[in-house]
Kinemage of the C-alpha trace (Angstrom):
@kinemage 1
@onewidth
@group {chain A} dominant
@subgroup {mainchain}
@vectorlist {calphas} color= white
{ca met a 1} P -11.530 97.411 -57.274
{ca pro a 2} L -7.798 96.916 -57.831
{ca leu a 3} L -5.533 99.545 -56.309
{ca ile a 4} L -3.117 101.381 -58.618
{ca leu a 5} L -0.379 103.700 -57.377
{ca val a 6} L 0.580 106.473 -59.838
{ca val a 7} L 4.022 107.958 -59.137
{ca asp a 8} L 5.042 111.136 -61.002
{ca asp a 9} L 6.528 114.480 -59.985
{ca gln a 10} L 4.254 116.305 -62.474
{ca pro a 11} L 0.681 116.789 -61.140
{ca ser a 12} L -0.676 117.107 -64.678
{ca asn a 13} L 0.533 113.601 -65.535
{ca ile a 14} L -0.941 112.198 -62.324
{ca his a 15} L -4.256 113.902 -63.052
{ca ala a 16} L -4.373 112.526 -66.612
{ca leu a 17} L -3.751 108.951 -65.453
{ca tyr a 18} L -6.201 109.366 -62.588
{ca gln a 19} L -8.986 110.480 -64.935
{ca leu a 20} L -8.171 107.626 -67.307
{ca leu a 21} L -8.249 104.841 -64.706
{ca val a 22} L -10.538 105.963 -61.897
{ca asp a 23} L -13.664 104.366 -63.388
{ca glu a 24} L -12.109 100.889 -63.280
{ca cys a 25} L -9.600 101.108 -60.436
{ca glu a 26} L -8.926 102.724 -57.115
{ca val a 27} L -6.122 105.187 -57.836
{ca ser a 28} L -3.662 106.543 -55.277
{ca met a 29} L -0.954 109.107 -56.025
{ca ala a 30} L 2.616 109.892 -55.014
{ca thr a 31} L 4.745 112.774 -56.278
{ca ser a 32} L 8.144 111.331 -55.368
{ca gly a 33} L 9.969 108.055 -54.936
{ca ala a 34} L 10.074 108.501 -51.167
{ca glu a 35} L 6.288 108.957 -51.039
{ca ala a 36} L 5.826 105.853 -53.186
{ca leu a 37} L 8.001 103.699 -50.907
{ca ala a 38} L 6.245 105.069 -47.822
{ca phe a 39} L 2.868 104.248 -49.354
{ca cys a 40} L 3.938 100.681 -50.167
{ca ala a 41} L 5.196 100.251 -46.608
{ca gln a 42} L 1.640 100.850 -45.403
{ca gln a 43} L -0.395 99.295 -48.202
{ca leu a 44} L 0.478 97.107 -51.171
{ca pro a 45} L -0.944 98.299 -54.502
{ca asp a 46} L -1.902 95.834 -57.211
{ca leu a 47} L 0.047 97.790 -59.815
{ca ile a 48} L 2.419 100.780 -59.912
{ca leu a 49} L 2.652 103.268 -62.787
{ca leu a 50} L 6.064 104.820 -62.251
{ca asp a 51} L 7.774 107.810 -63.861
{ca val a 52} L 11.520 107.488 -64.482
{ca leu a 53} L 12.778 111.084 -64.415
{ca met a 54} L 12.058 112.345 -60.903
{ca pro a 55} L 14.207 114.526 -58.620
{ca glu a 56} L 16.055 113.058 -55.634
{ca met a 57} L 15.127 109.457 -56.479
{ca ser a 58} L 14.665 108.164 -60.032
{ca gly a 59} L 12.033 105.634 -61.011
{ca tyr a 60} L 14.781 103.087 -61.610
{ca glu a 61} L 15.982 103.445 -58.021
{ca val a 62} L 12.418 103.188 -56.709
{ca cys a 63} L 11.882 100.006 -58.715
{ca asp a 64} L 15.187 98.541 -57.495
{ca arg a 65} L 14.155 99.131 -53.885
{ca leu a 66} L 10.738 97.584 -54.474
{ca lys a 67} L 12.262 94.497 -56.068
{ca ala a 68} L 14.836 94.163 -53.284
{ca asp a 69} L 12.115 94.011 -50.635
{ca pro a 70} L 10.434 90.570 -50.380
{ca arg a 71} L 7.196 92.261 -49.333
{ca thr a 72} L 6.937 94.414 -52.492
{ca arg a 73} L 8.922 92.281 -54.938
{ca ala a 74} L 5.842 90.809 -56.592
{ca val a 75} L 4.072 94.142 -57.188
{ca pro a 76} L 4.162 94.733 -60.984
{ca val a 77} L 5.667 98.040 -62.141
{ca ile a 78} L 4.981 99.794 -65.460
{ca phe a 79} L 7.302 102.637 -66.352
{ca val a 80} L 5.528 105.633 -67.929
{ca thr a 81} L 8.183 108.037 -69.187
{ca val a 82} L 9.292 110.408 -71.915
{ca gln a 83} L 12.362 108.224 -72.435
{ca gly a 84} L 11.067 106.024 -75.211
{ca ser a 85} L 14.083 104.619 -77.044
{ca ser a 86} L 14.758 100.891 -77.322
{ca ala a 87} L 17.739 101.262 -74.994
{ca asp a 88} L 15.552 103.041 -72.418
{ca glu a 89} L 12.938 100.297 -72.678
{ca ala a 90} L 15.588 97.616 -72.210
{ca glu a 91} L 16.894 99.512 -69.176
{ca gly a 92} L 13.408 99.574 -67.692
{ca phe a 93} L 12.973 95.828 -68.052
{ca ala a 94} L 16.451 95.284 -66.592
{ca his a 95} L 15.284 97.033 -63.414
{ca gly a 96} L 12.331 94.635 -63.093
{ca ala a 97} L 9.450 96.421 -64.834
{ca val a 98} L 6.751 94.317 -66.489
{ca asp a 99} L 5.959 96.923 -69.158
{ca tyr a 100} L 7.139 100.261 -70.522
{ca ile a 101} L 4.882 103.041 -71.883
{ca pro a 102} L 6.447 106.113 -73.536
{ca lys a 103} L 4.998 109.600 -73.116
{ca pro a 104} L 2.923 111.135 -74.528
{ca phe a 105} L 0.870 108.012 -73.944
{ca val a 106} L -2.192 106.833 -75.861
{ca asp a 107} L -5.213 106.341 -73.603
{ca val a 108} L -6.356 103.035 -75.114
{ca val a 109} L -2.820 101.620 -74.875
{ca val a 110} L -2.469 102.555 -71.200
{ca lys a 111} L -5.867 101.073 -70.325
{ca ala a 112} L -5.176 97.881 -72.265
{ca arg a 113} L -1.793 97.321 -70.668
{ca val a 114} L -3.073 98.090 -67.186
{ca arg a 115} L -5.924 95.623 -67.665
{ca thr a 116} L -3.495 93.004 -68.932
{ca gln a 117} L -1.107 93.318 -65.992
{ca leu a 118} L -3.944 93.271 -63.483
{ca ala a 119} L -5.388 90.165 -65.151
{ca leu a 120} L -1.972 88.471 -65.136
{ca lys a 121} L -1.452 89.362 -61.482
{ca leu a 122} L -4.854 87.957 -60.560
{ca ala a 123} L -4.123 84.787 -62.506
{ca ser a 124} L -0.676 84.527 -60.920
{ca glu a 125} L -2.097 84.877 -57.419
{ca ser a 126} L -4.753 82.278 -58.160
{ca phe a 127} L -2.123 79.960 -59.554
{ca ala a 128} L 0.130 80.553 -56.546
{ca arg a 129} L -2.673 79.511 -54.187
{ca ser a 130} L -3.236 76.363 -56.209
{ca gln a 131} L 0.470 75.670 -56.323
{ca ile a 132} L 0.760 75.861 -52.540
{ca glu a 133} L -1.865 73.150 -52.245
{ca leu a 134} L 0.000 71.007 -54.779
{ca phe a 135} L 3.327 71.373 -53.049
{ca gln a 136} L 1.803 70.179 -49.778
{ca arg a 137} L 1.905 66.723 -51.288
{ca asp a 138} L 5.323 65.410 -52.224
{ca lys a 139} L 4.034 63.331 -55.116
{ca leu a 140} L 2.579 66.454 -56.763
{ca ala a 141} L 5.609 68.708 -56.284
{ca ser a 142} L 6.942 67.966 -59.770
{ca val a 143} L 3.506 68.667 -61.225
{ca gly a 144} L 3.573 72.099 -59.626
{ca arg a 145} L 6.968 72.900 -61.132
{ca thr a 146} L 5.816 71.716 -64.526
{ca ile a 147} L 2.710 73.882 -64.424
{ca ala a 148} L 4.754 76.854 -63.243
{ca gly a 149} L 7.168 76.467 -66.150
{ca ile a 150} L 4.372 76.148 -68.700
{ca ala a 151} L 2.501 79.097 -67.188
{ca gln a 152} L 5.619 81.268 -67.294
{ca glu a 153} L 6.252 80.461 -70.957
{ca leu a 154} L 2.615 81.014 -71.950
{ca ser a 155} L 2.128 84.246 -69.988
{ca ser a 156} L 4.111 86.375 -72.446
{ca pro a 157} L 2.348 85.469 -75.726
{ca leu a 158} L -1.053 85.298 -74.035
{ca gly a 159} L -0.440 88.649 -72.361
{ca asn a 160} L 0.566 90.205 -75.681
{ca ala a 161} L -2.506 88.757 -77.365
{ca leu a 162} L -4.699 90.138 -74.574
{ca ile a 163} L -3.141 93.597 -74.932
{ca ser a 164} L -3.859 93.574 -78.664
{ca ala a 165} L -7.419 92.364 -78.160
{ca cys a 166} L -8.081 95.068 -75.535
{ca thr a 167} L -6.662 97.730 -77.857
{ca leu a 168} L -8.963 96.567 -80.637
{ca gln a 169} L -11.936 96.468 -78.252
{ca asp a 170} L -11.346 100.051 -77.078
{ca asp a 171} L -10.858 101.276 -80.633
{ca leu a 172} L -14.131 99.654 -81.723
{ca ala a 173} L -15.934 101.292 -78.803
{ca his a 174} L -14.512 104.676 -79.794
{ca leu a 175} L -15.544 104.155 -83.417
{ca asn a 176} L -19.033 103.120 -82.334
{ca thr a 177} L -19.363 106.316 -80.293
{ca leu a 178} L -18.384 108.420 -83.298
{ca ser a 179} L -20.817 106.517 -85.504
{ca gln a 180} L -23.741 106.998 -83.135
{ca gly a 181} L -23.004 110.714 -82.872
{ca gly a 182} L -22.851 111.115 -86.632
{ca his a 183} L -19.323 112.561 -86.454
{ca ile a 184} L -17.388 109.774 -88.087
{ca lys a 185} L -14.797 110.818 -90.671
{ca arg a 186} L -12.869 109.006 -93.347
{ca ser a 187} L -9.705 109.527 -91.312
{ca asp a 188} L -11.416 107.800 -88.349
{ca leu a 189} L -12.177 104.760 -90.497
{ca glu a 190} L -8.634 104.679 -91.869
{ca lys a 191} L -7.202 104.855 -88.351
{ca his a 192} L -9.550 102.077 -87.206
{ca leu a 193} L -8.480 99.863 -90.092
{ca arg a 194} L -4.807 100.373 -89.198
{ca val a 195} L -5.382 99.577 -85.523
{ca ser a 196} L -7.529 96.554 -86.427
{ca glu a 197} L -4.956 95.155 -88.847
{ca glu a 198} L -2.093 95.571 -86.368
{ca ser a 199} L -4.075 94.197 -83.421
{ca val a 200} L -5.404 91.150 -85.257
{ca gly a 201} L -1.930 90.426 -86.610
{ca leu a 202} L -0.433 90.545 -83.110
{ca val a 203} L -3.211 88.353 -81.700
{ca leu a 204} L -2.681 85.730 -84.402
{ca ser a 205} L 1.124 85.693 -84.134
{ca asn a 206} L 1.057 85.363 -80.335
{ca leu a 207} L -1.586 82.644 -80.404
{ca gln a 208} L 0.518 80.769 -82.958
{ca arg a 209} L 3.495 81.081 -80.610
{ca thr a 210} L 1.345 79.762 -77.762
{ca leu a 211} L 0.298 76.740 -79.805
{ca ser a 212} L 3.932 76.137 -80.745
{ca ile a 213} L 4.944 76.094 -77.076
{ca val a 214} L 2.151 73.678 -76.155
{ca asp a 215} L 2.903 71.468 -79.143
{ca ser a 216} L 6.603 71.394 -78.250
{ca phe a 217} L 5.842 70.254 -74.713
{ca leu a 218} L 3.284 67.646 -75.787
{ca gln a 219} L 5.560 66.248 -78.478
{ca ser a 220} L 8.434 65.960 -76.034
{ca thr a 221} L 6.380 64.230 -73.374
{ca ala a 222} L 4.439 61.940 -75.700
{ca asp a 223} L 5.055 58.247 -75.243
{ca asn a 224} L 6.035 57.691 -78.860
{ca phe a 225} L 9.338 55.875 -78.505
{ca gly a 226} L 8.124 52.330 -79.120
{ca asp a 227} L 6.011 49.934 -77.111
{ca gln a 228} L 8.617 47.357 -76.206
{ca arg a 229} L 12.185 47.118 -75.084
{ca arg a 230} L 14.553 45.803 -77.666
{ca ser a 231} L 18.218 45.007 -78.062
{ca phe a 232} L 20.296 47.517 -80.017
{ca ser a 233} L 23.847 48.683 -80.583
{ca leu a 234} L 24.698 51.822 -78.661
{ca leu a 235} L 27.386 52.869 -81.155
{ca glu a 236} L 24.969 52.486 -84.049
{ca leu a 237} L 22.393 54.619 -82.226
{ca ile a 238} L 24.924 57.388 -81.454
{ca his a 239} L 26.083 57.500 -85.080
{ca glu a 240} L 22.452 57.791 -86.229
{ca val a 241} L 21.755 60.646 -83.796
{ca val a 242} L 24.895 62.555 -84.856
{ca ala a 243} L 24.077 62.015 -88.533
{ca gly a 244} L 20.589 63.387 -87.950
{ca leu a 245} L 22.132 66.573 -86.516
{ca ala a 246} L 24.711 66.950 -89.282
{ca glu a 247} L 23.134 70.099 -90.729
{ca ala a 248} L 22.978 71.878 -87.363
{ca leu a 249} L 26.530 70.828 -86.534
{ca glu a 250} L 27.803 72.134 -89.867
{ca thr a 251} L 25.848 75.399 -89.603
{ca his a 252} L 27.307 76.177 -86.174
{ca gln a 253} L 30.728 74.729 -87.074
{ca val a 254} L 30.590 72.315 -84.162
{ca his a 255} L 32.512 69.048 -84.387
{ca cys a 256} L 31.186 65.969 -82.602
{ca glu a 257} L 33.856 63.556 -81.334
{ca leu a 258} L 32.990 60.039 -80.135
{ca asp a 259} L 35.082 58.010 -77.673
{ca ala a 260} L 33.225 54.763 -77.130
{ca gly a 261} L 35.699 51.917 -76.899
{ca asp a 262} L 34.048 48.540 -77.467
{ca asp a 263} L 30.471 48.531 -78.714
{ca leu a 264} L 27.821 47.870 -76.083
{ca his a 265} L 24.400 46.352 -76.649
{ca leu a 266} L 21.459 47.468 -74.543
{ca leu a 267} L 18.043 45.964 -73.882
{ca ser a 268} L 16.201 49.221 -73.484
{ca phe a 269} L 14.012 51.829 -75.187
{ca arg a 270} L 15.915 52.951 -78.235
{ca gly a 271} L 13.739 55.935 -79.145
{ca ala a 272} L 13.865 57.399 -75.649
{ca leu a 273} L 17.668 57.188 -75.523
{ca ala a 274} L 17.886 58.736 -79.005
{ca lys a 275} L 15.748 61.643 -77.809
{ca val a 276} L 17.995 62.128 -74.771
{ca leu a 277} L 21.242 62.143 -76.758
{ca ser a 278} L 19.795 64.357 -79.491
{ca thr a 279} L 18.595 66.949 -76.956
{ca leu a 280} L 21.953 67.016 -75.141
{ca ile a 281} L 23.900 67.538 -78.361
{ca gln a 282} L 21.462 70.197 -79.574
{ca asn a 283} L 21.800 72.025 -76.241
{ca ala a 284} L 25.559 72.160 -76.739
{ca ile a 285} L 25.177 73.384 -80.314
{ca lys a 286} L 22.664 76.122 -79.448
{ca his a 287} L 23.773 77.266 -76.024
{ca ala a 288} L 27.379 76.318 -75.305
{ca tyr a 289} L 28.991 78.200 -78.153
{ca arg a 290} L 27.600 81.709 -78.570
{ca glu a 291} L 29.838 82.133 -81.625
{ca ala a 292} L 30.317 79.520 -84.337
{ca gly a 293} L 32.912 76.852 -83.730
{ca gly a 294} L 33.433 74.286 -80.999
{ca glu a 295} L 33.460 70.622 -80.048
{ca val a 296} L 31.087 68.180 -78.375
{ca his a 297} L 32.671 65.061 -76.874
{ca ile a 298} L 30.617 61.901 -76.351
{ca arg a 299} L 32.267 59.311 -74.140
{ca val a 300} L 30.884 55.829 -73.360
{ca arg a 301} L 32.303 53.527 -70.696
{ca pro a 302} L 31.002 50.394 -68.942
{ca leu a 303} L 30.236 50.697 -65.242
{ca gly a 304} L 30.538 47.321 -63.594
{ca thr a 305} L 28.882 44.431 -65.393
{ca asp a 306} L 25.347 45.735 -65.776
{ca gln a 307} L 25.611 49.515 -66.247
{ca leu a 308} L 27.262 52.079 -68.476
{ca val a 309} L 28.115 55.783 -68.331
{ca val a 310} L 27.483 58.148 -71.248
{ca thr a 311} L 29.099 61.592 -70.967
{ca val a 312} L 28.244 64.520 -73.240
{ca gln a 313} L 30.735 67.350 -72.768
{ca asp a 314} L 31.278 70.754 -74.350
{ca his a 315} L 33.880 73.455 -73.735
{ca gly a 316} L 31.588 76.434 -74.121
{ca val a 317} L 30.344 79.295 -71.972
{ca gly a 318} L 29.131 77.064 -69.131
{ca ile a 319} L 26.267 77.704 -66.704
{ca pro a 320} L 26.525 80.200 -63.817
{ca pro a 321} L 26.434 78.509 -60.370
{ca gly a 322} L 23.253 80.354 -59.454
{ca leu a 323} L 21.411 78.820 -62.411
{ca leu a 324} L 22.814 75.299 -62.274
{ca gly a 325} L 20.134 74.168 -59.817
{ca arg a 326} L 17.400 75.184 -62.257
{ca val a 327} L 18.548 73.290 -65.347
{ca phe a 328} L 15.877 70.614 -64.881
{ca asp a 329} L 13.027 73.141 -64.599
{ca pro a 330} L 10.580 73.019 -67.534
{ca phe a 331} L 11.560 75.438 -70.341
{ca phe a 332} L 14.660 76.626 -68.493
{ca ser a 333} L 17.296 78.239 -70.701
{ca thr a 334} L 20.453 80.243 -70.068
{ca arg a 335} L 19.592 82.598 -72.904
{ca phe a 336} L 16.558 84.289 -74.462
{ca gly a 337} L 15.306 83.811 -77.984
{ca pro a 338} L 13.180 81.427 -80.084
{ca asn a 339} L 14.959 78.332 -78.752
{ca arg a 340} L 13.865 79.144 -75.235
{ca ser a 341} L 10.381 77.665 -75.539
{ca glu a 342} L 11.477 74.021 -75.333
{ca pro a 343} L 11.029 71.587 -72.428
{ca gly a 344} L 14.788 70.877 -72.530
{ca leu a 345} L 16.517 68.964 -69.724
{ca tyr a 346} L 13.238 68.562 -67.834
{ca ile a 347} L 12.175 66.016 -70.439
{ca val a 348} L 15.657 64.490 -70.593
{ca arg a 349} L 15.619 63.815 -66.850
{ca asn a 350} L 12.153 62.239 -67.051
{ca leu a 351} L 13.219 59.948 -69.879
{ca val a 352} L 16.471 58.959 -68.181
{ca thr a 353} L 14.806 58.344 -64.817
{ca phe a 354} L 11.548 56.680 -65.828
{ca ala a 355} L 11.904 55.272 -69.347
{ca leu a 356} L 15.545 54.195 -69.104
{ca gly a 357} L 15.790 53.573 -65.339
{ca gly a 358} L 18.984 55.592 -64.967
{ca gln a 359} L 20.357 58.755 -63.389
{ca ile a 360} L 21.563 62.100 -64.751
{ca gln a 361} L 24.038 64.661 -63.400
{ca val a 362} L 25.022 68.072 -64.774
{ca glu a 363} L 28.323 69.777 -63.929
{ca ser a 364} L 29.369 73.145 -65.305
{ca thr a 365} L 32.031 75.796 -64.885
{ca pro a 366} L 31.508 79.237 -66.441
{ca gly a 367} L 33.940 79.743 -69.293
{ca leu a 368} L 35.073 76.113 -69.302
{ca gly a 369} L 31.996 74.193 -70.380
{ca thr a 370} L 29.293 71.773 -69.278
{ca thr a 371} L 29.305 68.019 -68.714
{ca val a 372} L 26.171 65.873 -68.608
{ca arg a 373} L 26.690 62.376 -67.222
{ca leu a 374} L 24.166 59.576 -67.719
{ca ala a 375} L 24.373 56.380 -65.654
{ca leu a 376} L 22.209 53.792 -67.417
{ca pro a 377} L 21.439 50.119 -66.796
{ca met a 378} L 22.244 47.773 -69.666
{ca ile a 379} L 18.749 46.377 -69.228
{ca ser a 380} L 16.051 48.956 -68.662
{ca pro a 381} L 13.312 47.804 -66.224
{ca glu a 382} L 9.882 47.893 -67.862
{ca ala a 383} L 8.261 48.789 -64.537
{ca arg a 384} L 10.094 52.130 -64.549
{ca arg a 385} L 8.701 52.944 -67.967
{ca ser a 386} L 5.090 52.533 -66.899
{ca ala a 387} L 5.732 54.909 -63.991
{ca ala a 388} L 6.451 57.743 -66.408
{ca gly a 389} L 2.907 57.774 -67.727
């Protein structure tokens, strides 16, 4: 059975959680942060239920020490505490917790969330083993990163849906017990209906979010940009892309400025390049300027006789140096929110490299902005396009 460490300075709380979980898990106990750290030094639990308000060492400090140690960093921590405000919950997540349960806790909620985190940990470990095998082969390294990005994005809505389903399952079991004993009341039925309505609603909304994430990735990677190379005007394409984003530009009060010099004609994949430029401009609109108002500069220059350079530059918040190396990871974003679940620059790099036969570079300085530079051949090799499939 999975091993759970319950950490609380109140024996009554430890006893209550022990009685709740002992049938499904092996439960160990610690009455202080020091005891918890000493336990983890000897044996790694699968999950830690951690109180926040403890003498000598708070739960936050315990969690910080666990996350700072490579050996215990991956052990999931759920805070169980009387501090139940939104600010307290945000503080708990900031210290690295995977969940936050306010006291007095509801038994079915605790069991559901414990089951969910244990299931996610098991799935993560299984995935990690598979990923190690993938990364042993250089050709599959990018596949491993893609799967990791998709798994990370899907884990939250799927985990929430699982929590809701487990809550509904436990509530149905409780109602069935009351029914068999002949002690069911109208208030029991009303409570069951409330729990059922809330749980089903959460399941549906999170599954819809999951489908949206999958659909976004599939749409972005689909080979739907035309079957053949064709000749087209680069200036005409840029004007079409900017016109298609006119509403978003106006809403965010972002002005798009083009510096292209003489028009250039490419023999390439028009749809793929349109997708690249559209994504880069949208990134600047959504992420560069946290408040309305700003500029996006598009610059086009020839490079020798057979190449060109397209630069998309903003003067926004920029990307911290520690995150710059991750910008091509699937679903990477510098901010949270509904726009986070998009393949982003991962897809842009694939299109530039394989469909268009070019190269991409990203430079950024916090507070000064971000520059994306595309080096593209005037004639895109068809052989590179087939390699993307």
